[in-house]
C-alpha positions as CSV (number, residue, x, y, z in Angstrom):
1,X,81.1,87.7,126.3
2,X,78.8,90.7,126.0
3,X,76.9,91.2,122.8
4,X,77.5,94.0,120.4
5,X,74.2,95.7,121.5
6,X,75.2,95.4,125.2
7,X,78.7,96.8,124.4
8,X,77.1,99.7,122.5
9,X,74.8,100.5,125.4
10,X,77.7,100.6,127.8
11,X,79.7,102.9,125.4
12,X,76.7,105.2,125.1
13,X,76.3,105.3,128.9
14,X,80.0,106.2,129.4
15,X,79.7,108.9,126.8
16,X,76.6,110.4,128.5
17,X,78.3,110.3,131.9
18,X,81.3,112.0,130.4
19,X,79.2,114.8,128.8
20,X,77.4,115.5,132.1
21,X,74.0,117.0,132.5
22,X,75.2,120.6,132.1
23,X,78.3,120.1,130.1
24,X,79.5,122.7,127.6
25,X,79.1,122.2,123.9
26,X,82.8,121.2,123.5
27,X,82.3,118.4,126.0
28,X,79.2,117.3,124.2
29,X,81.0,117.4,120.9
30,X,83.8,115.3,122.3
31,X,81.3,112.8,123.7
32,X,79.5,112.6,120.4
33,X,82.8,111.9,118.6
34,X,83.7,109.2,121.2
35,X,80.3,107.6,120.8
36,X,80.7,107.5,117.0
37,X,84.2,106.1,117.4
38,X,82.9,103.4,119.8
39,X,80.1,102.5,117.4
40,X,82.6,102.2,114.5
41,X,84.9,100.0,116.7
42,X,82.0,97.7,117.7
43,X,80.7,97.4,114.1
44,X,84.2,96.5,112.9
45,X,84.5,94.0,115.7
46,X,81.2,92.4,114.8
47,X,82.2,92.3,111.1
48,X,85.5,90.5,112.0
49,X,83.7,88.0,114.3
50,X,81.1,87.3,111.6
51,X,83.9,86.8,109.0
52,X,85.8,84.6,111.3
53,X,82.7,82.5,112.0
54,X,81.9,82.2,108.3
55,X,85.5,81.3,107.5
56,X,85.5,78.6,110.2
57,X,82.1,77.3,109.1
58,X,83.3,77.1,105.4
59,X,86.6,75.4,106.5
60,X,84.7,72.8,108.5
61,X,82.3,72.2,105.6
62,X,85.2,71.6,103.2
63,X,86.9,69.2,105.5
64,X,83.7,67.1,105.7
65,X,83.5,66.9,102.0
66,X,86.9,65.2,101.6
């Protein structure tokens, strides 16, 4: 499973390819918006994974205390 950093790098590359070297400003604006959206999605995913991991860890800990 790729890390958040690797996923972000892939998303940035895709955005840059979409913008093209001589793209117009509207294409660049769309790429920037897509990049921001990708970053937000990846941050939310990382947050959910961390919460799930912490929840699982806390659940395991409480089971051990019984």
